[in-house]
C-alpha positions as CSV (number, residue, x, y, z in Angstrom):
1,M,11.1,91.5,189.7
2,T,12.5,93.2,186.7
3,H,12.5,92.1,183.2
4,Y,15.7,92.2,181.7
5,T,15.9,92.4,177.8
6,R,18.6,93.8,175.5
7,T,18.5,97.4,175.3
8,A,19.3,99.6,172.1
9,P,22.3,102.1,172.5
10,P,20.8,105.9,173.7
11,A,19.4,107.7,171.2
12,L,20.0,105.4,168.1
13,V,17.2,105.6,165.6
14,G,14.3,102.9,165.6
15,A,15.7,101.9,161.9
16,Y,18.5,100.2,163.4
17,L,16.7,98.5,166.4
18,Q,16.3,95.1,164.4
19,Y,17.8,92.4,166.9
20,G,19.2,90.1,164.0
21,Y,22.4,89.7,165.3
22,D,23.3,89.1,161.4
23,P,26.7,90.2,160.0
24,L,25.1,89.9,156.6
25,N,23.1,92.8,157.5
26,P,24.9,96.4,158.1
27,R,22.1,97.6,160.1
28,D,22.8,94.7,162.3
29,L,26.8,95.3,161.9
30,L,26.0,98.7,163.0
31,H,23.8,98.7,165.9
32,D,25.7,95.6,167.7
33,E,29.0,97.3,166.8
34,I,27.9,100.2,169.1
35,L,26.7,98.7,171.9
36,Q,30.0,96.6,171.5
37,R,32.0,99.1,171.6
38,Q,29.8,100.9,174.6
39,E,30.1,97.7,176.7
40,S,34.3,97.9,176.1
41,G,35.0,101.4,177.6
42,Y,34.1,103.5,173.9
43,D,33.1,106.7,173.3
44,V,30.5,106.4,170.5
45,D,27.9,109.1,171.1
46,G,29.3,110.8,167.8
47,V,29.3,107.6,165.7
48,I,25.5,107.4,167.3
49,G,25.1,111.2,165.8
50,E,26.4,110.4,162.5
51,A,24.3,107.0,162.4
52,N,21.1,108.9,162.9
53,A,21.8,111.5,159.9
54,T,22.5,108.5,157.7
55,D,19.8,106.5,155.6
56,P,19.9,103.4,156.9
57,A,19.3,101.9,153.4
58,D,22.4,103.4,152.2
59,R,24.7,100.2,152.7
60,A,27.8,101.8,151.9
61,A,27.7,104.4,154.3
62,V,26.4,102.5,157.1
63,L,29.3,100.0,156.6
64,A,31.8,103.2,156.7
65,L,30.5,103.8,159.9
66,V,30.7,100.3,161.3
67,D,34.5,100.4,159.8
68,S,35.0,104.1,161.4
69,M,34.7,102.6,164.8
70,A,38.2,100.4,164.2
71,T,40.3,103.5,165.2
72,L,38.4,104.8,168.5
73,E,40.7,104.9,171.2
74,R,39.3,103.8,174.7
75,R,38.1,106.2,177.6
76,P,40.8,107.1,180.1
77,D,38.7,105.5,183.0
78,W,38.4,102.2,181.6
79,S,40.0,100.0,184.5
80,Y,39.8,97.0,182.9
81,E,43.2,94.8,181.4
82,E,41.7,92.4,178.6
83,P,44.6,91.2,176.1
84,D,43.9,89.1,172.9
85,S,47.3,87.0,172.4
86,L,48.0,83.9,174.3
87,E,51.2,85.5,175.1
88,E,49.9,88.3,176.7
89,I,46.7,86.4,178.3
90,Q,49.5,84.1,180.1
91,A,51.3,86.8,181.5
92,S,48.4,88.7,182.9
93,L,48.2,85.4,185.2
94,L,49.0,85.1,188.7
95,A,50.2,81.0,188.2
96,V,48.9,78.7,185.5
97,P,47.2,75.8,187.1
98,R,48.9,72.9,187.5
99,P,48.0,69.4,186.3
100,S,46.5,66.7,188.2
101,S,46.3,63.0,187.6
102,S,43.4,61.8,186.3
103,P,41.7,58.5,187.9
104,A,42.0,56.2,184.7
105,A,39.4,53.3,186.3
106,H,36.8,56.4,186.0
107,L,38.1,58.4,183.1
108,E,36.5,56.4,180.2
109,D,32.7,56.5,182.4
110,Q,33.6,60.4,183.2
111,I,34.1,61.4,179.0
112,H,30.9,59.1,178.3
113,A,29.0,61.0,181.1
114,A,29.9,64.4,179.8
115,W,28.8,63.7,176.4
116,L,25.6,62.4,177.2
117,G,25.2,65.1,179.8
118,R,26.0,68.2,177.5
119,I,24.0,66.8,174.3
120,A,21.1,66.2,177.4
121,G,21.4,69.5,178.7
122,C,21.6,71.4,175.4
123,N,18.4,69.6,174.6
124,V,16.7,70.6,177.4
125,G,17.4,74.1,177.3
126,K,16.4,74.7,173.5
127,P,12.4,75.0,173.6
128,V,13.3,78.4,175.5
129,E,16.1,79.5,173.8
130,W,15.1,82.9,173.4
131,G,16.3,85.3,175.9
132,R,14.5,88.3,174.9
133,H,11.4,86.6,175.6
134,W,12.2,83.9,177.9
135,T,13.0,85.5,180.9
136,V,13.4,83.7,184.3
137,E,9.6,85.0,185.3
138,R,8.2,83.4,181.9
139,I,10.0,80.4,182.2
140,R,8.8,79.8,185.8
141,D,5.2,80.8,184.8
142,Y,5.2,78.5,182.0
143,L,6.5,75.5,184.2
144,E,4.4,76.1,187.1
145,L,1.0,76.1,184.5
146,G,2.9,72.8,183.4
147,N,3.2,71.7,187.4
148,A,7.0,71.2,186.2
149,Y,8.5,73.6,188.6
150,P,11.2,73.3,189.4
151,L,12.6,71.6,186.1
152,T,13.4,68.2,186.3
153,N,12.7,66.6,183.1
154,Y,12.4,67.9,179.5
155,F,9.9,70.7,179.0
156,P,6.3,69.7,178.6
157,V,3.9,71.0,176.3
158,L,0.7,72.8,177.4
159,D,-2.0,72.3,174.9
160,P,-3.4,74.6,174.7
161,M,-0.3,76.8,174.5
162,P,-1.5,79.8,176.8
163,A,-1.2,83.4,175.3
164,G,2.1,85.0,175.7
165,F,3.7,81.9,175.6
166,E,5.8,80.5,172.3
167,L,8.4,77.4,172.5
168,R,11.0,77.8,169.8
169,E,10.6,75.7,166.6
170,N,12.3,73.2,167.9
171,W,9.7,71.9,170.2
172,P,8.5,68.9,168.3
173,D,11.8,67.4,169.0
174,T,12.9,68.7,172.4
175,T,10.0,68.4,174.8
176,L,8.8,65.7,176.9
177,G,7.6,62.9,175.2
178,N,8.6,63.9,171.9
179,V,12.4,63.3,171.9
180,D,13.9,60.6,169.9
181,G,17.3,61.0,169.5
182,S,19.0,64.5,170.1
183,A,18.2,67.4,168.0
184,R,20.6,69.0,165.9
185,D,22.3,72.0,167.8
186,D,25.4,74.3,167.2
187,D,26.6,73.4,170.9
188,I,27.0,69.8,169.7
189,D,27.9,70.5,165.9
190,Y,30.9,72.4,167.5
191,P,32.2,69.7,170.1
192,I,31.7,67.1,167.3
193,L,34.2,69.4,165.1
194,A,36.7,69.9,167.7
195,L,36.7,66.0,168.1
196,H,37.2,65.8,164.3
197,L,40.0,68.5,164.5
198,L,42.0,67.0,167.5
199,E,42.1,63.7,165.9
200,Q,43.4,65.3,162.7
201,H,45.9,67.8,164.3
202,G,46.1,67.2,167.8
203,T,48.2,69.7,169.5
204,S,49.5,71.2,166.1
205,L,45.6,73.1,165.8
206,R,45.6,76.4,164.7
207,P,43.2,78.8,163.9
208,E,43.8,78.6,159.9
209,L,43.0,74.7,160.3
210,V,39.9,75.6,162.4
211,G,38.9,78.2,159.5
212,Q,39.4,75.5,156.9
213,A,37.1,73.0,158.9
214,W,34.6,75.4,159.2
215,T,34.2,76.3,155.4
216,M,34.6,72.9,154.2
217,L,32.0,71.3,156.9
218,F,29.5,74.1,157.8
219,P,26.6,75.6,155.8
220,L,27.3,79.3,156.8
221,Q,23.6,79.7,157.6
222,Q,23.9,76.9,160.8
223,V,26.5,79.4,162.0
224,Y,25.8,82.5,163.8
225,T,27.0,85.9,165.2
226,A,30.3,85.7,165.7
227,E,31.0,82.3,163.9
228,R,29.0,83.9,160.8
229,A,31.2,87.0,160.8
230,A,34.4,84.8,160.8
231,Y,33.4,82.6,158.1
232,I,32.5,85.3,156.3
233,N,35.6,87.1,156.7
234,L,37.0,83.9,155.9
235,T,35.5,83.9,152.1
236,L,36.8,87.5,151.9
237,G,40.3,85.9,152.0
238,L,41.4,87.5,155.7
239,T,42.8,85.3,157.9
240,P,43.2,85.1,161.8
241,P,43.6,87.4,163.8
242,A,41.8,90.0,161.5
243,T,38.9,87.2,161.1
244,A,37.8,88.0,164.7
245,T,37.4,91.7,164.3
246,H,36.7,93.0,160.9
247,R,33.0,93.9,161.2
248,N,32.3,91.5,164.0
249,P,30.3,93.3,166.7
250,Y,29.9,89.3,168.4
251,R,33.6,88.7,169.2
252,E,32.9,88.7,172.9
253,W,29.4,86.9,172.6
254,I,28.7,83.0,173.9
255,G,29.8,81.6,170.6
256,A,33.6,80.8,171.7
257,Q,32.7,79.5,175.1
258,I,30.0,76.9,173.5
259,R,33.5,75.5,171.6
260,G,35.4,74.8,174.6
261,D,34.5,71.1,176.4
262,V,36.3,69.2,174.0
263,F,39.7,70.5,174.9
264,G,38.7,69.7,178.6
265,Y,37.7,66.1,177.6
266,V,41.0,65.3,175.9
267,L,42.8,67.1,178.6
268,P,41.2,65.6,181.9
269,G,42.9,67.1,184.8
270,D,45.5,69.5,182.8
271,P,43.1,72.9,182.9
272,W,46.0,75.2,181.4
273,A,46.7,73.0,178.8
274,A,43.4,72.3,177.9
275,A,43.0,76.4,178.1
276,E,46.0,76.9,176.0
277,L,44.6,74.5,172.9
278,S,41.3,75.9,173.2
279,Y,42.9,79.2,172.7
280,Q,43.6,78.2,169.0
281,D,40.1,77.8,168.8
282,A,38.6,80.8,170.1
283,A,41.3,83.0,168.2
284,L,39.3,82.7,165.0
285,S,36.2,84.2,165.8
286,H,36.8,86.2,168.9
287,V,38.8,88.2,171.2
288,G,39.0,89.7,174.9
289,N,36.3,87.9,177.1
290,G,34.8,85.6,173.9
291,I,38.5,84.3,173.9
292,Y,38.2,83.8,177.8
293,G,35.2,82.3,177.9
294,E,36.3,79.5,175.8
295,M,39.4,78.9,177.7
296,W,37.5,78.9,181.0
297,A,35.0,76.6,179.8
298,A,37.6,74.2,179.0
299,A,39.6,74.5,182.1
300,L,36.3,74.1,183.7
301,V,35.7,70.6,182.3
302,S,39.1,69.5,182.5
303,A,39.3,70.4,186.1
304,A,36.3,68.7,186.7
305,F,37.9,65.4,186.2
306,T,39.8,65.4,189.1
307,A,37.9,68.0,191.2
308,A,35.8,66.9,194.2
309,S,33.4,69.4,193.8
310,A,31.9,71.9,191.1
311,R,33.3,75.1,193.2
312,E,37.0,73.5,193.0
313,A,36.6,73.1,189.6
314,I,35.1,76.6,189.4
315,T,37.9,78.0,191.0
316,V,40.9,76.3,189.4
317,A,39.5,77.2,185.9
318,L,39.2,80.7,186.9
319,G,43.1,80.7,187.0
320,V,43.4,80.8,183.2
321,V,41.0,84.0,183.2
322,P,43.2,87.3,183.0
323,P,42.4,88.6,187.0
324,R,41.3,92.6,185.8
325,S,38.5,91.1,183.1
326,R,35.1,91.4,183.3
327,L,34.6,87.7,182.7
328,A,36.7,87.0,186.0
329,E,35.2,90.1,188.1
330,A,31.9,88.2,187.3
331,I,32.8,84.5,188.1
332,E,34.1,85.9,191.2
333,H,31.1,88.2,192.2
334,V,29.0,85.0,191.9
335,L,31.3,82.7,193.8
336,A,31.1,85.5,196.6
337,L,27.3,85.5,196.5
338,H,27.7,81.4,196.9
339,A,30.2,82.0,199.8
340,D,27.7,84.5,201.5
341,G,25.0,81.8,201.7
342,L,22.6,83.7,199.2
343,S,19.8,81.8,197.7
344,W,19.8,80.6,194.3
345,E,16.9,82.9,193.8
346,A,18.6,85.8,195.8
347,A,21.9,85.4,193.8
348,L,20.1,85.1,190.3
349,E,18.5,88.6,190.9
350,Q,22.0,90.2,191.9
351,I,23.4,88.3,188.8
352,R,20.6,89.8,186.4
353,L,21.2,93.0,188.0
354,S,24.8,93.3,187.6
355,Y,25.0,91.6,184.2
356,G,21.8,92.3,182.3
357,H,22.7,95.0,180.5
358,Y,24.6,92.5,178.2
359,S,23.0,90.6,175.3
360,W,21.4,87.5,176.0
361,V,23.8,85.8,173.9
362,H,27.1,87.6,175.5
363,T,30.0,85.5,177.4
364,I,30.1,87.5,180.8
365,N,26.5,87.0,181.5
366,N,25.9,83.6,180.5
367,A,29.4,82.2,182.4
368,A,27.6,83.7,185.4
369,V,24.6,81.7,185.1
370,V,26.8,78.6,184.5
371,V,28.9,79.2,187.5
372,A,25.7,79.6,189.9
373,G,23.7,76.4,188.0
374,L,26.9,74.5,189.0
375,L,27.1,75.7,193.1
376,W,23.6,75.9,194.0
377,G,22.9,72.3,192.2
378,E,25.4,70.9,195.1
379,G,26.6,68.2,193.3
380,D,23.1,67.0,191.5
381,Y,23.1,67.0,187.7
382,M,19.6,67.8,187.4
383,S,19.5,70.3,190.2
384,A,22.0,72.1,188.6
385,L,21.1,71.9,184.9
386,G,17.6,72.7,185.7
387,K,18.7,75.9,187.8
388,T,20.8,77.0,184.9
389,V,18.0,76.7,182.3
390,M,15.4,78.2,184.2
391,S,18.4,81.4,184.7
392,G,17.0,82.3,181.1
393,W,19.4,83.7,178.7
394,D,21.0,81.2,176.4
395,T,19.3,78.4,177.7
396,D,20.9,75.4,175.7
397,S,24.3,76.9,175.3
398,N,24.1,77.0,179.4
399,G,22.5,73.6,180.0
400,A,25.1,72.2,177.3
401,T,28.3,73.6,179.4
402,V,26.7,72.6,182.8
403,G,25.7,69.2,181.7
404,S,29.4,68.7,180.7
405,V,30.5,69.6,184.0
406,A,28.0,68.2,186.2
407,G,28.0,65.0,183.9
408,I,31.7,64.2,184.7
409,L,31.2,64.9,188.2
410,A,28.5,62.7,188.4
411,G,29.4,59.8,186.2
412,T,27.2,58.0,183.9
413,A,25.2,56.4,187.1
414,G,24.5,59.9,188.3
415,L,22.9,60.9,185.2
416,P,18.8,61.2,185.0
417,A,17.1,58.4,183.1
418,Q,14.2,60.5,181.9
419,L,16.9,62.8,180.2
420,I,19.1,59.9,178.8
421,E,17.1,57.5,177.6
422,P,14.9,59.1,175.0
423,L,18.6,60.5,173.1
424,H,19.0,56.4,172.2
425,D,22.7,57.0,171.8
426,R,22.4,59.7,168.5
427,T,22.6,63.1,167.6
428,R,22.1,65.0,164.6
429,S,24.8,67.1,163.0
430,A,24.8,70.0,160.5
431,L,28.5,69.1,160.0
432,F,29.0,67.5,156.7
433,G,29.2,63.9,156.8
434,F,28.8,63.5,160.8
435,D,24.9,63.9,161.1
436,N,23.4,60.8,163.2
437,S,26.2,60.4,165.2
438,R,26.4,57.8,168.1
439,I,26.8,59.4,171.4
440,S,28.8,56.5,172.7
441,D,31.2,56.6,169.4
442,L,31.9,60.2,170.3
443,A,33.0,59.2,173.6
444,A,34.9,56.5,172.4
445,R,37.0,58.5,170.3
446,T,37.5,61.1,173.0
447,Y,39.0,58.6,175.4
448,V,41.5,57.8,172.9
449,L,42.8,61.0,172.5
450,A,42.7,61.6,176.3
451,T,44.5,58.5,176.7
452,G,47.6,59.2,174.8
453,G,46.4,59.6,171.3
454,L,46.3,63.8,171.3
455,R,49.5,64.4,172.5
456,T,51.3,61.9,170.1
457,K,50.2,64.8,167.3
458,G,51.6,68.1,168.6
459,Q,54.5,69.5,170.5
460,I,52.7,70.9,173.7
461,T,54.2,69.0,176.5
462,H,54.1,69.7,180.4
């Protein structure tokens, strides 16, 4: 099987190929903005030529090239329609998903299972969260060496570590036998922050309020890619939607998709309301498929509360994604692969062939992996999570999203004890004032919002 890693834009000189994904670095901005423009239908050959003739150490000149791409126009053969505003997104939909009532007798347990499932799923994926190194093949080879394939627990630690394998630096806190409470991760920070924001603002939440909370509660170095770019833009005095577009080549990457789950938790069985509210969070840092990723994740989680299966939840949530977008195309593709009866391994190969050209932290390819994990997991939490993490790319983020959805579908009784018990009902967080939160407390606060505490704070009604 082919190894898929991020490739450089054609002919761009090596001085720009750092893969730091850091908006504080002009070289990263130029490289990544060129890639973003290529992927979204722009001709950047002229910019590449200018970049190769520019001294990479000339900060002003490199940033001028980044800014020059804002005036480019899409190629006439671009066939997708990917609006950014909520009004245009809604207008593009065939019909928004209709709300359904959630079974109140199980809701509290489902919300608790969602939090536990998400946090456990994140921790399972953390040791191999490096998609350029931890390919599908390398993950499988490692697990087979540890007699742990297919994945049904936290990653084992091989001693001695074989050459060519290197777990992420978090491994002392996230591997088998070493988990003692949840490790800190942005995939956990953002749900905690979303809960806090919804308690404060309810359905009156707006991008500006999200931005205020980021700069108040997050250290800059603990947010990444699109979120760091938006954070920098906030400190420069920019306001949404400019915070999402100015010198932000990561605006369609996975950062927003990992922030959507709690909007689904508090609006169970109402996928469009969850997606609509999550837009207010996504628009601070993302556009296009980046926004759709968060709206889809929120709708997927919301739909899971009343769906009979993962496939039903995925299909319902697809209704909030603009139908002529690349994200909708990818989700539909994976649904079709499943309907055609392919094995998970064969479907994963097709996903990698179709979407492996995106960065390993892009929205589109990772959403496809989430869909595959849920579909081929066949209703079993650990099977869905294991397949998702073994698919590579953004393993902790995808593990977290699948953990939410599969947790809701399974309930707390369906969660594997080998993952849940080591969490000890506790999670670390980089959010100021929220470290060592109790998971059961997060779930209880969420339940309050889901059963009436949210709607009394805003004006969205259905």
